[in-house]
MDTraj code that builds the backbone (N, CA, C; nanometers):
import mdtraj as md
import numpy as np

residues = "MET ARG TYR ILE GLU MET THR GLY HIS ALA LEU MET SER ILE VAL GLU PRO GLY GLU VAL PRO PRO GLU GLN ILE GLN ARG ALA GLY LEU THR GLU GLY CYS LEU VAL ARG VAL ASN GLU GLN GLY ASP ILE GLU VAL ARG ARG HIS ASP ARG TRP GLU LEU ILE GLY GLY LEU VAL GLY GLY PHE GLY PRO ARG ALA GLU ARG ALA SER GLY ARG THR TRP ALA".split()
xyz = np.array([
    [4.1625, 5.2998, 11.3977],
    [4.1159, 5.4160, 11.4698],
    [4.1780, 5.4145, 11.6100],
    [4.2141, 5.5300, 11.6591],
    [4.2752, 5.5392, 11.7908],
    [4.1719, 5.5779, 11.8963],
    [4.1955, 5.5293, 12.0182],
    [4.1040, 5.5513, 12.1295],
    [4.1809, 5.5872, 12.2551],
    [4.1083, 5.6425, 12.3508],
    [4.1539, 5.6522, 12.4889],
    [4.0501, 5.5772, 12.5713],
    [4.0962, 5.4799, 12.6495],
    [4.0070, 5.4057, 12.7383],
    [4.0123, 5.4673, 12.8777],
    [3.8982, 5.4602, 12.9468],
    [3.8887, 5.5151, 13.0817],
    [3.7694, 5.4533, 13.1522],
    [3.7528, 5.4843, 13.2770],
    [3.6354, 5.4380, 13.3516],
    [3.5175, 5.5310, 13.3246],
    [3.3999, 5.4840, 13.3588],
    [3.2822, 5.5687, 13.3492],
    [3.2955, 5.6923, 13.4372],
    [3.3583, 5.6755, 13.5518],
    [3.3805, 5.7886, 13.6428],
    [3.4668, 5.8962, 13.5762],
    [3.5754, 5.8544, 13.5126],
    [3.6621, 5.9507, 13.4441],
    [3.5867, 6.0197, 13.3303],
    [3.5074, 5.9437, 13.2562],
    [3.4293, 6.0031, 13.1471],
    [3.3348, 6.1105, 13.2000],
    [3.2645, 6.0790, 13.3085],
    [3.1687, 6.1760, 13.3621],
    [3.2378, 6.3043, 13.4077],
    [3.3652, 6.2958, 13.4434],
    [3.4363, 6.4150, 13.4883],
    [3.4724, 6.5087, 13.3731],
    [3.4668, 6.4597, 13.2487],
    [3.5047, 6.5455, 13.1349],
    [3.3862, 6.5895, 13.0497],
    [3.2684, 6.5320, 13.0723],
    [3.1507, 6.5686, 12.9921],
    [3.1093, 6.7108, 13.0275],
    [3.0925, 6.7924, 12.9262],
    [3.0528, 6.9317, 12.9445],
    [2.9093, 6.9530, 12.8988],
    [2.8450, 7.0610, 12.9447],
    [2.7096, 7.0922, 12.8995],
    [2.7052, 7.0977, 12.7464],
    [2.5998, 7.0432, 12.6892],
    [2.5836, 7.0422, 12.5445],
    [2.6402, 6.9179, 12.4791],
    [2.7044, 6.8307, 12.5578],
    [2.7560, 6.7062, 12.5014],
    [2.6528, 6.5961, 12.5296],
    [2.6910, 6.4887, 12.5897],
    [2.5991, 6.3778, 12.6151],
    [2.5114, 6.4124, 12.7353],
    [2.3784, 6.4156, 12.7167],
    [2.2910, 6.4458, 12.8302],
    [2.2991, 6.3358, 12.9364],
    [2.2959, 6.3719, 13.0653],
    [2.3023, 6.2719, 13.1721],
    [2.1959, 6.1623, 13.1585],
    [2.0778, 6.1986, 13.1105],
    [1.9705, 6.1000, 13.0934],
    [2.0105, 5.9933, 12.9921],
    [2.0770, 6.0332, 12.8871],
    [2.1217, 5.9395, 12.7844],
    [2.2262, 5.8437, 12.8423],
    [2.3138, 5.8971, 12.9241],
    [2.4159, 5.8139, 12.9874],
    [2.3509, 5.7142, 13.0826],
    [2.2533, 5.7578, 13.1591],
    [2.1836, 5.6685, 13.2511],
    [2.1100, 5.5587, 13.1756],
    [2.0419, 5.5939, 13.0679],
    [1.9698, 5.4934, 12.9877],
    [2.0649, 5.3905, 12.9282],
    [2.1872, 5.4329, 12.8980],
    [2.2864, 5.3423, 12.8413],
    [2.3422, 5.2463, 12.9463],
    [2.3113, 5.2696, 13.0728],
    [2.3576, 5.1817, 13.1787],
    [2.5016, 5.2046, 13.2200],
    [2.5547, 5.3223, 13.1908],
    [2.6925, 5.3518, 13.2268],
    [2.7040, 5.3699, 13.3776],
    [2.8021, 5.3043, 13.4377],
    [2.8306, 5.3193, 13.5798],
    [2.9711, 5.3754, 13.5965],
    [3.0056, 5.4128, 13.7188],
    [3.1388, 5.4690, 13.7439],
    [3.2496, 5.3697, 13.7124],
    [3.2223, 5.2399, 13.7288],
    [3.3240, 5.1388, 13.7056],
    [3.3279, 5.0815, 13.5657],
    [3.2365, 5.1240, 13.4791],
    [3.2336, 5.0732, 13.3411],
    [3.3624, 5.1088, 13.2679],
    [3.3989, 5.0258, 13.1729],
    [3.5097, 5.0571, 13.0829],
    [3.4495, 5.1257, 12.9608],
    [3.4991, 5.2449, 12.9308],
    [3.4532, 5.3192, 12.8135],
    [3.5748, 5.3596, 12.7312],
    [3.5476, 5.3941, 12.6059],
    [3.6543, 5.4466, 12.5213],
    [3.5978, 5.5595, 12.4373],
    [3.6862, 5.6529, 12.4045],
    [3.6514, 5.7684, 12.3212],
    [3.7469, 5.7670, 12.2032],
    [3.6915, 5.7795, 12.0813],
    [3.7809, 5.7856, 11.9648],
    [3.8120, 5.9314, 11.9316],
    [3.8984, 5.9507, 11.8345],
    [3.9438, 6.0866, 11.8016],
    [3.8337, 6.1743, 11.7426],
    [3.7211, 6.1141, 11.7013],
    [3.6084, 6.1924, 11.6522],
    [3.5124, 6.2285, 11.7654],
    [3.5382, 6.1770, 11.8863],
    [3.4543, 6.2096, 12.0013],
    [3.3468, 6.1076, 12.0321],
    [3.3389, 5.9987, 11.9555],
    [3.2383, 5.8959, 11.9823],
    [3.2704, 5.8247, 12.1128],
    [3.1698, 5.8069, 12.1972],
    [3.1861, 5.7371, 12.3248],
    [3.1249, 5.5987, 12.3106],
    [3.2019, 5.4966, 12.3472],
    [3.1533, 5.3597, 12.3455],
    [3.1740, 5.2984, 12.4832],
    [3.0764, 5.2192, 12.5275],
    [3.0872, 5.1489, 12.6545],
    [3.1074, 5.0004, 12.6259],
    [3.1909, 4.9357, 12.7065],
    [3.2214, 4.7936, 12.6867],
    [3.1087, 4.7106, 12.7457],
    [3.0486, 4.6297, 12.6621],
    [2.9497, 4.5308, 12.7049],
    [3.0190, 4.3957, 12.7110],
    [2.9504, 4.2945, 12.7523],
    [3.0102, 4.1612, 12.7656],
    [3.0760, 4.1135, 12.6365],
    [3.0102, 4.1363, 12.5235],
    [3.0572, 4.0800, 12.3965],
    [3.0786, 4.1819, 12.2851],
    [3.0747, 4.3115, 12.3191],
    [3.0858, 4.4131, 12.2140],
    [3.1069, 4.5514, 12.2767],
    [3.1397, 4.6476, 12.1919],
    [3.1412, 4.7890, 12.2290],
    [3.0109, 4.8500, 12.1795],
    [2.9458, 4.9334, 12.2594],
    [2.8187, 4.9966, 12.2225],
    [2.8333, 5.1488, 12.2238],
    [2.7997, 5.2113, 12.1116],
    [2.8031, 5.3567, 12.0999],
    [2.6937, 5.4168, 12.1870],
    [2.7306, 5.5137, 12.2734],
    [2.6304, 5.5747, 12.3614],
    [2.6207, 5.7259, 12.3467],
    [2.7058, 5.7878, 12.2678],
    [2.6994, 5.9325, 12.2515],
    [2.8306, 5.9884, 12.2014],
    [2.8461, 6.1192, 12.2204],
    [2.9677, 6.1821, 12.1701],
    [3.0056, 6.3079, 12.2449],
    [3.1319, 6.3423, 12.2307],
    [3.1866, 6.4647, 12.2875],
    [3.2127, 6.5622, 12.1737],
    [3.2221, 6.6897, 12.2060],
    [3.2500, 6.7905, 12.1037],
    [3.3754, 6.8683, 12.1400],
    [3.4259, 6.9450, 12.0480],
    [3.5472, 7.0254, 12.0559],
    [3.6284, 7.0272, 12.1835],
    [3.7562, 7.0073, 12.1677],
    [3.8491, 7.0205, 12.2782],
    [3.8487, 6.9066, 12.3776],
    [3.7921, 6.7936, 12.3412],
    [3.7818, 6.6826, 12.4361],
    [3.9107, 6.6032, 12.4493],
    [4.0005, 6.6099, 12.3509],
    [4.1237, 6.5305, 12.3540],
    [4.2064, 6.5541, 12.4793],
    [4.2440, 6.6779, 12.5067],
    [4.3212, 6.7041, 12.6285],
    [4.2443, 6.6674, 12.7560],
    [4.1129, 6.6896, 12.7559],
    [4.0319, 6.6517, 12.8726],
    [4.0387, 6.5018, 12.8956],
    [4.0264, 6.4241, 12.7869],
    [4.0287, 6.2780, 12.7970],
    [4.1649, 6.2287, 12.8440],
    [4.2708, 6.2891, 12.7938],
    [4.4060, 6.2488, 12.8352],
    [4.4298, 6.2777, 12.9831],
    [4.3865, 6.3952, 13.0288],
    [4.4036, 6.4312, 13.1709],
    [4.3228, 6.3392, 13.2614],
    [4.1968, 6.3168, 13.2270],
    [4.1086, 6.2373, 13.3136],
    [4.1499, 6.0912, 13.3210],
    [4.1997, 6.0376, 13.2109],
    [4.2334, 5.8954, 13.2060],
    [4.3783, 5.8674, 13.2438],
    [4.4656, 5.9681, 13.2266],
    [4.6078, 5.9470, 13.2470],
    [4.6704, 5.8684, 13.1331],
    [4.5989, 5.8610, 13.0199],
    [4.6463, 5.7849, 12.9035],
    [4.6521, 5.8755, 12.7820],
    [4.7224, 5.8255, 12.6786],
    [4.7263, 5.8941, 12.5495],
    [4.6560, 5.8072, 12.4462],
    [4.6428, 5.8582, 12.3257],
    [4.5732, 5.7875, 12.2188],
    [4.6499, 5.6606, 12.1794],
    [4.5783, 5.5508, 12.1659],
    [4.6401, 5.4236, 12.1255],
    [4.5575, 5.3604, 12.0151],
])
top = md.Topology()
chain = top.add_chain()
for i, resn in enumerate(residues, 1):
    res = top.add_residue(resn, chain, resSeq=i)
    for name in ("N", "CA", "C"):
        top.add_atom(name, md.element.get_by_symbol(name[0]), res)
traj = md.Trajectory(xyz[None], top)
């Protein structure tokens, strides 16, 4: 599966209304400096000490947003 990795700050800049509620992100412990990744299906995972943890998802049209915000392409 391919992903785009980015910081929590970059992720927050691309989240649109109707996607991951801010409360859900806060409960997940996401910070601006966290390492997160988004897969091609829109699943958002945050890097924990020993694993990746699913915290929510993005919907339609997120690919270009993720590429712009992170400065990366799918890997």
